N, C-alpha and C positions, 0 to 999 in steps of 0.2 A: 176342491178341484173346480176350476173354471168351467162354466157351462158353454156349450156351443152357441155363438151369437151374443154372448153376454157382453163382451166389450163394445160391440156395435150398438147395442141397446142402451148402454150406460153413457155413451158419448154422443148420441143423437139428440139434438135439441128438441124439446117438447113442442115448441111453437116458433115459427119463423115470423119476424115482424114484417108487416106489410109496408109499402112505401108511405102511406098516409101516417102510420104510427111513427115511422122514422122521421118524417117531416115535423110532426108535433113535438117529438122529443128534441129534435135539433132546434126548433123554434124556442122551446123553453130554455134550453141551455144558452142560446144566443141572447135572449132577453135578460137572463140572469147575469151573464157576463157584461152586457152593456150597462146594466144597473150598477154593478159593482165598480166598473171603471168610472162611471159618472160620480159615484159617491166618493171614490178616492180622489178624483180631480177637485170636487167641491171642497172636501175636507182639507186637502193639501193647499188650496188657494186661500183659505181663511186663516186669519191670525188670531189664535185663541188667547194670546198674551201680548196685547199691544204695549208699546212703550208708555211709561207713566208720564203724566204732565209735569211741567217744571215745578220743582219743589216737592215732588212726591217720590216715594221709594216703593219698590216692589221686589225685593230679593226673594229668591226661592232657597230655603234653607232646610236642613234636616230637622224634622219634628219628632214627636213621640212615636207616631205610627207611620211615618213616611215623610215625603216632601211636603213642605208647608210654604205658602207664599204670604209674605207679610206686606200688606197694602196700607201705607200711611201717607198722609198729606199734611202740610202746614206744620203746626206746633207738635202734632203727634209724631211726625217724621223726625223733627229735631230732638224730641225726647227719646225716641227709639234709637237714634244714632248716638246720642250722648250716653245712653245706657249701655249700648253695645261696645262703645269705645273703652269702657271700664273693664272689659273681659278679654280673655284670649281664647283661641280655638277657632275652628273652621266656621262655626255659625256666626260668631262675632265678627270675624274677618270678612265674611261675605256681606254682612249688613253694612259694615263700615265702608267697604269697597263700593257698594251700591250707593251709599250716601255721597261719597266723593264723586262718583260718576254722575249723579243727578244734581250735584252742586248744592246740596243741603249743608248749610253752615251750622256746626254744632260745637 
């Protein structure tokens, strides 16, 4: 059976925040939001995977435990392209397509 005044006691806040406390909490939230926005802008503007130099390849292919980027230049790139051309499948096709795109002769 509910007691008299029980609802009012249960729904009354224990403590009301003062203006100074609200200002501090608002400042913390504002600083956090500005920091997050700045990080997103900086990370979005940077290019983590720039285009390879002439004669180099960098295809991203399926690996054993996830995506794998193959970075090869010069003779290593030619050898990798020649080896991939001997096979069929998505991985080999991706490597060969990147070799053709970068102009590696194999």
